N, C-alpha and C positions, 0 to 999 in steps of 0.2 A: 727217343724212348717212347714207347707206345703204352696206352692205357685204355681200358674199356669202361671201368667204373669211375664216374666223375669224382668220387671221393679220393681216388688215387692220383688225381691230376698233379698235385704238388709233389707227391712222391716220385712221379715220372720225371718231373722237372729236375728234382734233386739228382736222380740217376743220370740225366743228360748232362747236367752241369758238372757232376763228378767225373764223367767220361771226358768232358772237354778239359777239365783241369789237369788230367793226366798228360796232356800234350804240352803243358806249361812248365817252365822251370820250377824246381822244388820251392815250396813255401809261398808261391804266388797263387792267390785265390781270386776267383771271379766275383766281383762285387757290383758290376753294372750289367744292364740288359737292354737290348732293343728288340721288341717283339716283332715277329713277322706274322701278319694277319691276312686272312682271305677276305674277299669283298663281303661275304655274308656276315662278318663281324662288325661291319661299318654301317653307319647311318649318316649320309652326307659326308662331312669331314671329321666326324667324331666316332669313337668306338661306342657301340650300342651299350646301354647301361648294364645289361645282364652279363656281357662279356667283360666290360670294364671292371665289374666287381670281382670277376674271376682273376683277372690280371693283377688287380690290387692285392688280392689274397695271396697269390703266388709270390709277388714281390715282397710282401710283408713277411711271410713265413720263411722265405729263402734269404731274407736280409739283402735283397737286391735293389739297387737304385735304377728305376726304369726311366730311360731318357726319351722314349717315344716308340713309334712303330714304323715298319716298312710294309707297304701294301704289296701283296704278291703280283697283281696285274701290272703295277707301275714298275716294279723291279724287273719283271720279265720283259716288259716293253723296252726298258733301258738296256737290258742285256742284249736283246735282238738288235737294237740300234747299233750297239758296239760291235758285235760279231759280224753283222751283215753290212755294215758301212753306211746304212741309210735307215731313217725311221720307218717302221713297218706300218702297213695298213692291213689289219687282221682282226679276227674274232678270237678272243681268248676264252676257253672254257675251263673253269675251275670246278672240279667235281669233289664233293664231300659225300658222306654217307647219306645225308638227308636233303641236301640242296645242290642245285647247279647254278653257278654264277657265270653268266656270259657277258664279256666286256668288249665293246666296240672300240677299236683303236684306229684312228686315221692319221697317217703321216706322223706316227709317234705320239699322238695326243689322245688321251682317254676321253672319249665322247660320252659314253653312257654305260652303266652296268645294270644288268637285269638279273635278279635272283628269284628262282622259282623252286618250290618244293619238288623233290624227286618222287617219282612213282615207279612202277615196274617197267615203264617204257621210256627210255632215254630219247627215243624219236619223238614221242608225244610231248615230253617235257621241253625239248629243244624247239619244237613247233610252237608251243604255247608262249615261249619267250620272244619269238620274232616280232609279233605285232607291237610289242612294247618299245621297240627301238624307234618307231615312227620315222622311218627313212625310206627312200625309194630304192636305194641300192645298198647291199651289204657286201663286205669283202669276200672274195673267192679264195680265202685262205683261213683255215681254222687250226688253232693250236690247242691241244688238250693237255692239261696237267691234272693229275688225279692222285689224291692222297691214299686212295685204296689200292693203287697200282693195278687197276683193271683197264688201263687205257686201250690195250689192244682189242678187248671185247667191245668197249665203247666205240672205237673206231669202226669196227666191223658193223655194228648196229647202225651207226650214222650213215654209212655208205648206202644203206637201204632207204634213207630218207627220200621222200618224193620231191627232189629239188625242182623238177620241172613244173610243179604246181605252185611254186613260190617265186613271183616275179622279182623279188628283192635280190635274187641271185641270177647273174647273167649266165652262169654255167655251173656245173658241179664243182664245189670248192675242193681245194687240195687240203686234206686232213693230215696233220702232223702230231706227233706225240713228244711232249716235253717231260723228260724223266725227272725223278726226285733229285738226283745229283745236280742236274742243271738248275732246278728250282733253288736249291740251297746255294749254289754258286751265284745265281742272279741276286738273291736276297743279300748275301754277304757283301758282294761288290757294291750293291746299291747303298747299303748301310755304311760301308767303309769309305766310299767316295763322295757321297752327297749329303749324308745326314749330319745335322748340326746339333749336338747334344746340349742344348742350352736350357731346356725346361723338361721336367718329367710329366708324363701323361697321368701319373698317379695324382697330380694336383688338379686334374680336370674336373670342373664343376658342371654337371649336366643341367643344373637348374638355372644357370646364369648365362645370358646371351653373350656376355663379354668374358667368358671363362677362358677358353684356349682356342686358338685358330690353328688347325693342323692343315698345312698346305701339301696337297698330294703332288703338285707339279715339281717341287724341289725337295720333297721328303724332309721338310723341317717342321719343327714344332715351335710356335712362337707365342709369346705373351700377348 
């Protein structure tokens, strides 16, 4: 369910939950939630305070018990490992309206994510993110997933990137598109197979060092 006005966010969630409940047997209602979050929502291993407040508001108003979250990049990495039979070495590009998050994955392990603000030039934005990886060589495979569904246009723009001027690429990378349906499948499979719902992120205390440790490697939330 989509929304443009931030004030309509909970209403949009209500619509989505109602649509999901229509697939369930009669009188069974959804009472639990695992959030799927992009890299731009995270700071280290925790949800950024401003986004955490939004998630807490949604959960409270919808009377949902929040067990934790699944990170897009880790879910996609696990999905690729399953369908391809081996852990990928790849750059994941998660595009939102205002930001671009590029994640370096080596042999199935997330090494680093870089988030930059988007401008009118995706080529310039991508170029600005590269030095922040501080590595000699980057993978020659790029996977784009885009909530705005403009992936084809983004791919065409990136093909014009001056790859030969950047020594971190041995040759022009292969650019692929990961559609929304695959993203949803990856997130659901990650949550269903590896998430251990033992603690809710709604109890996360940003002001205490010993609040909650959220482990990206195994998608668990621990006390």
